C-alpha positions as CSV (number, residue, x, y, z in Angstrom):
1,R,51.0,170.6,148.8
2,G,52.6,167.6,151.0
3,I,52.5,169.6,154.2
4,M,48.6,170.0,154.2
5,R,48.2,166.2,152.8
6,A,50.3,165.0,155.9
7,P,47.9,162.9,158.2
8,I,47.5,164.1,161.8
9,P,48.9,161.5,164.0
10,A,46.3,159.3,166.2
11,G,45.8,161.3,169.3
12,F,47.2,164.3,168.3
13,E,43.6,166.2,167.6
14,R,44.4,168.4,170.2
15,P,48.0,169.5,170.2
16,P,49.9,170.3,173.4
17,P,50.2,174.0,174.1
18,L,53.1,175.5,172.2
19,G,53.4,179.0,173.6
20,T,52.8,182.0,171.6
21,Y,55.3,184.1,169.6
22,D,54.5,188.0,169.0
23,G,57.7,189.0,167.0
24,Q,58.9,191.1,169.6
25,T,62.0,189.4,170.4
26,V,64.4,186.8,168.6
27,P,62.4,183.7,167.6
28,D,65.0,181.3,168.2
29,E,63.8,180.5,171.8
30,H,60.2,179.8,170.7
31,I,61.1,177.5,167.6
32,H,63.5,175.8,170.4
33,N,60.1,175.3,172.9
34,I,58.1,174.0,169.8
35,N,60.8,171.4,168.9
36,V,61.5,170.2,172.4
37,I,57.8,169.6,172.8
38,L,57.3,168.1,169.3
39,D,60.3,166.0,169.6
40,F,59.3,164.4,172.6
41,R,56.2,163.5,170.8
42,M,58.1,162.3,167.4
43,V,56.1,164.9,165.5
44,S,56.9,165.1,161.5
45,G,58.0,168.4,159.9
46,A,55.1,168.4,158.0
47,I,53.0,169.0,161.2
48,R,55.2,171.2,162.7
49,C,54.7,173.4,159.6
50,R,50.8,173.2,160.2
51,L,50.9,173.9,163.9
52,F,53.5,176.8,164.0
53,P,51.0,179.4,162.6
54,T,48.8,178.7,165.4
55,T,51.4,180.2,167.6
56,L,51.7,183.2,166.1
57,R,50.4,186.7,167.5
58,K,50.8,190.4,166.4
59,E,53.6,190.9,164.1
60,A,54.3,187.6,163.9
61,M,51.3,186.7,162.6
62,A,51.3,189.8,160.0
63,W,54.8,188.2,159.0
64,Y,53.4,184.8,158.4
65,Q,50.1,186.3,156.4
66,S,52.8,188.1,154.0
67,L,54.2,184.8,153.0
68,A,53.5,183.8,149.3
69,P,50.8,180.9,149.6
70,Q,52.6,177.5,149.8
71,S,55.7,179.1,150.1
72,V,56.7,176.9,153.1
73,S,57.7,173.4,151.9
74,S,59.7,172.2,154.9
75,W,60.2,172.7,159.1
76,N,63.7,174.1,158.0
77,V,62.1,176.9,156.1
78,T,61.8,178.4,159.6
79,T,65.2,180.1,158.6
80,I,63.0,182.6,156.4
81,F,62.2,184.0,160.0
82,Y,65.8,185.7,159.9
83,N,65.6,187.3,156.3
């Protein structure tokens, strides 16, 4: 899909620390923190989607792994977290 084809921006081969999320709390703060850091660097939604799973741990990673392959098509799909 388009997300996996999005080119990594120059100088972004090593992304900034984004914190981790384990699924024990409401994800709003974690998503907000990701957005603040990546907005500052003007990172596209596709790259955010690629980075997001690298921040997940424990139950949050189990949730992510339960999603159907290629079911996330944009950064706005983070609302799936609330279902």
